[in-house]
N, C-alpha and C positions, 0 to 999 in steps of 0.2 A: 844553403841557398847561394847560388852564384850570381854574379852581376857581370854583364858584358857591355854595359852602357858606356858610350863615348859621348853622352849628353847629360845635361842637367836641366830638369824642368824649371828650377829656380832661375837659371841663366836664360832660358827661353822666355819666361815670364818677364824678366828684367828687360829683355830685348823687345818685347811686344806689349809692354804695359800701356803704351799710348796708342796701340793699334785699334782703330775703330772701323777697320775695313770689313769686319765680319768674317775674317778668315782665320782667326785664332781664338780658341776657347779653352777654359780651364774647367774640368769637372769638379763638382763639390767634393769636399773631403769626407766622404761617407763610405769609402771603399776599404775593405780589409785586404791584406796581402796574403796570398797563398801561392803554391807552386814552388818549384826549385830554382826559379830565376827571379831575382829581385827587381831587375830593371829590364824593360823590353820596349821595342818600338817596331812599327811597320805600317804598311798601308792597311786600311780597314776593310773588312768584309762584315756584313751585318746579318743578324737573324732577329726577327720580332716574333715573340711567342709568349704564351701565358700558361704556366704550369704544364707545359707539354714540350719536351726537349727533342722531339723527333727531328726537327731541322737542325738543331745544334749537333746532334750525332751525325747527321748527313754531312754537315760542314767539316767537322774535325776528322771524319773518315776520308775526306778528300785532301789533295795536296795543298798544304798551307802556303808554301813558297815564301815564308817569312812574314806572312800577314798576321794581323791581330783580329780576332773574331770578337765583335761587339754584340752582345746578346741583350736585347731589350726584353726582359722578363716582366715588365710592368711594375717592377719594384716589389713583387710578391715575396713575402716571407713565409709562405706556406708550403712550398715545394722546392727541392734542389734541382737546378737545371744542369749542373755539371757535377760529376763525381769522378772517382778514381779511374774508371774505365775510359771515360771521355777525355780526361786529362792525358792518359797514356796514349790514346789515339792522336791527340793534338801534338804531343811531343814527337811521336813516331812519324807523323806526317808533315813535320816542318812548320808548325804554327809557332809564331813568336810569343803569342800570348792570347789570353781570353779575358774580357771584361764583361762581367755579368751584373746587370741591373736586376738583381735577384739573389738567390742563395746557391750555395754549393755544399757538397758533403764529402765524406771520406777524407778528412783533413790530412791524415798521415800519408795516404796514397797521393793526394794532390801535391804535397810538399816533396815527395820523392821523384816527381817528374820534372824533366828539364823544359819547363814551359812556365811563363809568368801568368799568374791568375789574380784578378781582383774581383771581389764580390761584396755584396752588402753584409752577408752573414752566413753562418752555417745552419743547415737544417737537414736532419737525417732522413726525412721523408722524400722518396723519389717522386718523379712526375708521373702523370698518366701519359699514355702513348695514343694520341688521337690523330696524329698526322696533320695537326693544324699549325698555322704560322705563315710567315712570309720571309723570304730570303732576299738579300741585296736591295733593301729599301732604306730610305732615310728613317732613322729612329731617334727618339728623344730620350736621352739618358739623364735623369735628374735635372731636367729642364734645359739641357744642352742638346742641340741637334747634331747628330753624327751621321755622315753619309758614306756609302761605299766609295772607296778611293781616297777619302781623307787620310791623314797620317796621325797615328796615336803614339804618344810617348808616355811611358809610366816608369817612375822610379820611386825611391823612398819618400820623396817630398810630395808627390801627387801625380795627376794625370792631365796632360794637355792634348788638345786636338788641333790640327792645322789643316787647311784646305790643300796644302802642298808640303812636300818634304822639307824639313828644316835642317 
């Protein structure tokens, strides 16, 4: 696992601990680390879906340009929204990372890809393909609102989101 971070989420939290402007948030510590990149950051792109990864695939198949894909899978632990093939597409297409409020699968394949991945858990069962979901909308991840264009920073200590680049 490589790390290319020139940031520390702890330092960011120290700098913003008194920030009540509503422009800095910390995600709850419920995410597990996967992928070959330990720390990642970038502007946010979002997908909201439930047990259907059609739009997740469409997103990672498009140019990432250093963005972080935040997937609101409704916290479902019944289906995996990202697996080895989608992680490979994300890495190939320049995505910095993927944060999944749900499950992933193919852990060995995920860890071999040069992309950072955070998810709630592993689940070997794939999704159905129904073509449902929404892209580039505000999503609520573990009680925290994340919007397209926000900035996400993830390292070994946690995940923070800011309305602007830090």
